[in-house]
C-alpha positions, 0 to 999 in steps of 0.5 A: 688559761694554760700555755697548752690551751692558749697554743691550741686556741691559737692554732685553731684560730689560724686554721679556722680563719683559712677554712672560713675564708672559703665560706665568705660570699661577698661578706667578711667573717672574722674570728675575734677570739677562740677559748678552749676548755681546760680539757681541750674538748670544746673550742668556743669561737667568737665570730664577727660578720660584716655583710653589705646586704645586711644578711648577717644572721643568714651567715651565722645560720650557714656557719652553724649548719656547716659546723660538722663540715668545718670541724672535719676540715679542721681535723684534717689540718690539726690531727697531728697536733691534738689527740682529740678534735674539739667540738666547735661552738660558734658565738656572735661577737657584736663588739665591733658593731657596738664600738661603731655605734658608740663612735657614731654617738660620740661624733654626733655629740661632738658636732652638737657641742662644737657650735656651743663651745665657741659661745661659752666664755670659759 
């Protein structure tokens, strides 16, 4: 990415974080990354959602439904910094869930291994 696309992505990430904060309702929406197309017309936004009630999918659907409204709010914030307001594409980022699952598996493996390690004569 060029310096310009990185700067625009950073601005969009910061401003979208403030906008999405309003849409949090007993859940946590985190922007894990924003990548821009070279012509700055599309912003691909990676989101991670943690919802204690387990309704993560409903939060993603709500964000998709409100994408036009979110883009309008973003336009009000960045209109003096870009010529054209980029189209927003939201993607689910499951890397935090995956990391948590892997960590739990490693923890379980260590628990199973620890009683055996004391008996081995290595």
